[in-house]
C-alpha positions in Angstrom: 109.5 96.7 101.9 110.6 97.8 105.4 113.2 96.6 107.8 110.6 95.9 110.4 108.8 93.5 108.1 112.0 91.7 107.2 112.9 91.3 110.9 109.4 90.2 111.9 109.3 87.7 109.0 112.6 86.2 110.0 111.5 85.9 113.6 108.3 84.3 112.5 110.2 81.8 110.3 112.5 81.0 113.2 109.5 80.5 115.5 107.7 78.2 113.0 110.9 76.2 112.5 111.4 75.8 116.2 107.8 75.0 116.9 107.7 72.5 114.0 110.8 70.7 115.3 109.4 70.7 118.9 106.0 69.5 117.7 107.2 66.9 115.2 110.3 65.4 116.8 110.2 66.0 120.5 106.5 65.8 121.3 105.7 63.5 118.3 102.4 65.2 117.6 100.7 65.5 114.2 102.6 67.6 111.7 102.5 71.4 112.4 103.0 72.2 108.7 102.1 69.0 106.9 100.3 69.9 103.8 100.1 72.5 101.0 98.0 74.9 103.2 99.9 75.5 106.4 97.3 76.6 108.8 99.9 77.8 111.3 101.2 80.4 108.9 97.8 81.6 107.6 96.3 81.5 111.1 99.1 83.9 112.3 98.3 86.1 109.3 94.6 86.2 110.0 95.1 86.9 113.7 97.6 89.6 112.9 95.2 91.3 110.4 92.2 91.0 112.7 93.8 91.8 116.1 97.3 93.3 116.0 97.1 95.6 113.0 94.0 97.6 114.2 95.7 98.0 117.6 98.8 99.3 115.9 96.5 101.7 113.9 95.4 103.2 117.2 99.0 104.3 117.8 99.0 106.0 114.4 98.7 105.2 110.8 102.4 104.8 110.3 102.6 101.9 112.8 100.1 99.8 110.9 101.6 97.2 108.5 100.9 97.7 104.8 99.9 94.9 102.5 103.3 94.5 101.0 104.9 94.1 104.4 102.4 91.5 105.4 103.1 89.6 102.1 106.8 89.7 102.9 106.3 88.3 106.4 104.0 85.5 105.1 106.4 84.7 102.3 109.3 84.3 104.7 107.3 82.1 107.0 106.0 80.0 104.1 109.6 79.1 103.0 110.1 77.3 106.3 
């Protein structure tokens, strides 16, 4: 795994935790992550794979995230 995947995963986890608190406690909306299939986490993964990763690939193959890095990012966000 790489350092950039660890940092991005931790930032994603902090973002989901902050958005979850804002969504659930402050705005009192329906739960952001309220079941066994958190759409917010997997939605971010799908958007990243479809939109961001190909754009990073245009900069060069080394900029594109590998499968293991994406798995680490999602695993860190799922723990939140």
